[in-house]
C-alpha positions in Angstrom: 147.4 110.7 62.9 143.6 110.7 62.3 141.8 108.7 65.0 138.2 107.7 64.9 136.6 106.5 68.1 133.5 104.4 67.9 131.5 103.6 70.9 128.9 105.0 73.3 127.9 108.5 74.0 125.8 108.8 77.1 124.6 110.8 80.1 126.1 109.4 83.3 123.9 109.4 86.4 126.5 109.1 89.3 125.4 108.1 92.8 127.4 107.5 96.0 126.6 105.0 98.7 128.1 105.7 102.2 129.1 102.1 102.9 130.4 99.0 101.2 128.3 96.8 98.9 130.1 93.7 100.0 128.7 94.2 103.6 125.2 93.6 102.3 125.7 90.6 100.0 124.8 87.2 101.5 126.9 84.6 99.6 124.6 81.8 100.5 121.6 83.6 99.0 123.4 85.0 95.9 120.9 83.2 93.7 118.1 85.3 95.2 120.0 88.6 95.3 117.7 91.5 96.1 119.3 94.8 97.2 118.4 98.5 97.3 120.9 101.2 98.4 119.9 104.6 99.7 122.4 107.0 98.1 123.8 110.3 99.4 124.1 112.1 96.1 123.0 112.0 92.5 124.6 114.1 89.6 124.0 113.9 85.9 127.1 114.5 83.7 128.1 113.9 80.0 129.8 110.6 79.4 129.9 107.5 77.2 133.1 105.6 76.5 133.9 107.0 73.1 133.2 110.6 74.3 135.2 110.1 77.4 138.3 108.9 75.5 137.9 111.7 73.0 137.7 114.3 75.8 141.0 113.2 77.4 142.7 112.9 74.0 141.6 116.4 73.1 142.9 117.8 76.4 146.3 116.5 75.2 146.1 118.5 72.0 144.6 115.9 69.6 141.4 116.3 67.5 139.8 112.9 67.5 136.6 112.1 65.6 133.8 110.3 67.4 131.5 108.0 65.4 128.3 107.3 67.3 124.5 107.7 67.4 122.7 110.0 69.9 119.4 111.5 70.6 118.2 115.1 70.1 119.1 115.8 73.8 122.8 115.6 72.8 123.2 119.2 71.8 124.7 120.6 75.0 127.1 117.6 75.2 128.1 118.2 71.5 128.9 121.8 72.2 131.0 120.8 75.2 133.0 118.3 73.2 133.5 120.7 70.3 134.7 123.4 72.6 137.5 121.0 73.8 138.6 120.1 70.3 136.6 116.9 69.5 135.3 116.4 66.0 131.6 115.5 66.2 130.9 115.4 62.4 130.5 111.6 62.4 127.9 111.6 65.1 124.3 111.0 63.9 121.2 112.2 65.7 118.3 109.7 65.9 115.3 112.0 66.3 112.9 109.6 68.0 115.3 108.2 70.7 117.1 109.6 73.7 120.9 109.5 74.1 122.0 106.5 76.0 122.1 106.6 79.8 124.5 105.1 82.3 123.5 104.7 86.0 126.3 103.9 88.4 126.4 103.6 92.2 129.8 103.9 93.9 130.6 102.8 97.4 133.3 103.9 99.8 135.7 101.3 98.4 135.2 102.6 94.9 133.3 99.4 94.0 130.5 100.1 91.5 127.2 98.7 90.5 126.0 100.0 87.1 123.2 99.7 84.5 123.2 101.0 81.0 120.2 101.9 78.8 121.3 102.1 75.1 118.7 104.5 73.7 119.9 105.9 70.4 123.1 103.7 70.7 120.9 100.8 69.5 121.1 102.3 66.0 124.9 102.4 65.8 124.8 99.7 63.2 123.6 102.2 60.7 127.0 103.9 60.7 130.0 102.7 58.7 133.7 103.4 58.6 133.4 103.1 54.8 131.1 106.2 54.8 133.6 108.5 56.5 134.9 111.2 54.2 138.5 110.3 55.0 140.0 106.9 55.9 141.4 107.1 59.5 144.9 106.0 60.4 143.6 104.3 63.5 140.2 103.3 64.9 139.1 102.4 68.4 136.1 100.0 68.8 134.8 100.4 72.3 131.5 99.3 73.9 128.6 99.9 71.6 125.5 98.1 70.2 127.0 94.5 69.9 126.1 94.0 66.3 127.8 97.3 65.4 130.9 96.2 67.2 131.1 93.0 65.2 130.5 94.8 61.9 133.1 97.5 62.7 135.8 95.0 63.4 135.2 93.2 60.1 134.9 96.5 58.2 138.1 97.9 59.6 139.9 94.6 58.7 138.5 94.8 55.2 139.4 98.4 54.7 142.9 98.0 56.1 142.3 100.3 59.1 144.2 99.2 62.2 142.0 99.2 65.3 142.3 98.9 69.0 139.6 96.7 70.6 138.0 97.6 73.9 135.0 95.3 74.4 134.8 95.8 78.2 131.1 96.2 79.2 129.8 94.3 76.2 131.9 91.2 76.8 128.8 89.6 78.4 126.6 90.5 75.4 128.9 89.5 72.5 128.8 86.0 71.2 132.0 84.1 72.0 133.0 83.7 68.4 132.4 87.4 67.6 134.4 88.4 70.7 137.3 86.1 69.7 137.2 87.4 66.1 137.4 91.1 67.3 140.4 90.2 69.4 142.0 88.2 66.5 141.6 91.1 64.0 142.7 93.9 66.4 146.0 95.6 66.6 145.7 95.8 70.4 143.3 94.8 73.1 142.3 96.9 76.2 140.4 95.5 79.2 140.6 95.5 83.0 141.7 92.5 85.0 138.1 91.3 85.7 137.1 91.7 82.0 140.2 89.7 81.0 139.0 86.9 83.2 135.6 87.0 81.4 137.3 86.9 78.0 139.3 83.8 79.1 136.2 82.1 80.3 134.0 83.0 77.3 136.5 82.4 74.5 139.1 80.1 76.0 141.8 82.5 74.9 144.8 83.1 77.2 147.3 85.8 77.0 149.7 83.8 74.8 147.1 82.8 72.3 145.8 86.3 72.0 149.4 87.7 71.5 149.8 85.2 68.6 147.7 87.5 66.5 147.5 90.8 68.5 150.5 93.2 68.8 149.8 94.0 72.5 147.3 93.7 75.4 146.8 96.3 78.1 145.1 95.0 81.3 144.3 97.8 83.8 144.2 96.9 87.5 142.8 100.0 89.1 145.0 101.3 92.0 147.5 98.5 91.2 148.3 100.0 87.8 148.3 98.2 84.5 150.1 95.3 82.8 151.4 95.7 79.3 151.8 92.4 77.4 153.7 92.1 74.1 154.9 88.9 72.4 157.8 87.6 74.6 157.6 90.5 77.1 155.3 91.7 79.8 155.9 94.8 82.1 153.9 96.4 84.9 153.0 100.1 84.8 152.5 101.5 88.3 149.5 103.7 88.9 150.2 107.4 89.4 149.2 108.3 93.0 146.3 110.8 92.8 146.4 114.0 94.9 142.8 113.1 96.0 140.2 110.5 95.1 136.9 112.0 94.0 135.3 109.5 91.6 136.5 106.4 89.7 134.0 106.7 86.9 135.7 106.9 83.5 139.2 106.4 84.8 139.8 103.5 82.4 138.6 105.7 79.5 141.0 108.4 80.6 143.8 105.9 80.6 143.0 105.0 77.0 143.0 108.7 76.0 146.5 109.2 77.5 147.7 105.9 75.9 146.4 107.0 72.5 148.3 110.3 72.7 151.6 108.6 73.0 150.7 105.8 70.6 149.6 108.3 67.9 153.0 110.0 68.2 155.0 106.8 67.9 156.0 106.6 71.5 157.1 103.2 73.0 154.1 101.3 74.3 155.6 101.6 77.9 155.7 105.4 77.6 152.2 105.4 76.2 150.9 103.3 79.1 152.6 105.7 81.5 150.8 108.6 79.9 147.6 106.7 80.3 148.3 106.2 83.9 148.8 109.9 84.5 145.6 110.9 82.7 143.8 108.3 84.8 145.0 110.0 87.9 143.7 113.4 86.7 140.3 111.8 86.1 140.3 110.1 89.5 140.9 113.5 91.1 137.7 115.0 89.6 134.0 114.1 89.6 132.7 112.4 86.5 134.4 111.0 83.4 134.8 114.5 81.8 135.3 116.5 84.9 139.1 116.7 84.8 141.0 119.5 83.1 144.6 120.3 82.4 146.8 121.9 79.7 149.4 119.9 77.8 152.3 121.8 79.5 150.8 121.0 82.9 150.5 117.3 81.9 154.1 117.2 80.6 155.5 118.8 83.8 153.7 116.3 86.0 154.8 113.5 83.8 158.4 114.6 84.1 158.2 114.9 87.9 156.7 111.5 88.2 158.6 109.5 85.6 161.7 111.6 85.1 161.4 111.7 81.2 162.3 115.3 80.2 162.4 114.5 76.5 158.8 113.6 76.0 157.7 117.2 75.1 160.3 117.4 72.3 159.4 113.9 71.0 155.7 114.8 70.9 156.4 118.0 69.0 158.4 116.1 66.4 155.6 113.5 66.1 
C-alpha cells in the first residue's frame, strides 16, 4: 500500500521542568495567567507530526512518502529520514523560510506546555495530491497550515483517495465547518481525549454522529490506552507498559505509525491499535519523537509476548 503523509516537519526544542505546572496555576487568576518556568534541560531534535509518523512506520518496514514544505535547514533531517526508509521526494524546500519549530516544556507528571512556529509550513498550500506522480492508496492529513488541511481533505475526496484525518493541534485554528467537513469526508479520525472534547464543543458532533459517516474513530488516552470506536461497537485498547518513561513527546505520532502498519496490511482495527500501542511504548522509552529504534523482528517478538498473537508475522508477510 502506498501511503502519503501530509503534515508538519519541524525541529523540536524539548525542555524539562522539575515540578508540576498545576502547582503554579492560580485558578482564580486564570484570566491573567503569567508564568515562566526555569527548565533543567534543552535539546533540539528532528520532529514534526508527518515526519514522526513516517519514521515509526519506516521502522516497521514500510516506505511512506511525506508531503510537506520545509526550509533549507532541513538537509540533515532529510538524510536521517531517508536512511530509515522514508520517501522524501514530495517534500519541497522553501528557500527563504526556516523549517517549522516546536517548543515544548514537560513537567514531572508528563504534562506539557507547547508553542509552534510554522515557518516554511505556512506554504504547505502550494502542494497538491493531484501533482504526485502516483496516486496513493491511502493518505493521512495531520496538523499543517490550516488552509492546506482543508484543501487536502477536499482534494482527496475528489480524487477518490481514502484518508485518515488527524487534526489534533490545529483543531483550535480550523473553522468549525471546515473541521466538520474533514471529519465527514475522512475514512477514519484520530485524536486524543482532550482533542475529542474540543471537537465536540466546536462542531457539536458526538461519537455517534461522527460514525454515521466515518468508518472508525481512535481516541488515545495516554497511559490509559486508547478507545477504538466503530459503528455499533467500541473497545478499549490497553496501553503497553513501558520499560521506562523518558519523554512523552511524539507518543501519539508513534501510535499512528504502528496503527498504519497493521491497517496497510489489512489487519483488524483492534490488532492495528494494539500495534500502535506497542510503538507508542517504544517512543515513550526514548528521548524525542524519533529517538526510539527497533527492528521488525524485535517488534513482533515483543508484540507476541504482550498480546499472545503468534500469527501476526505470517499475516504481515502475506500482506
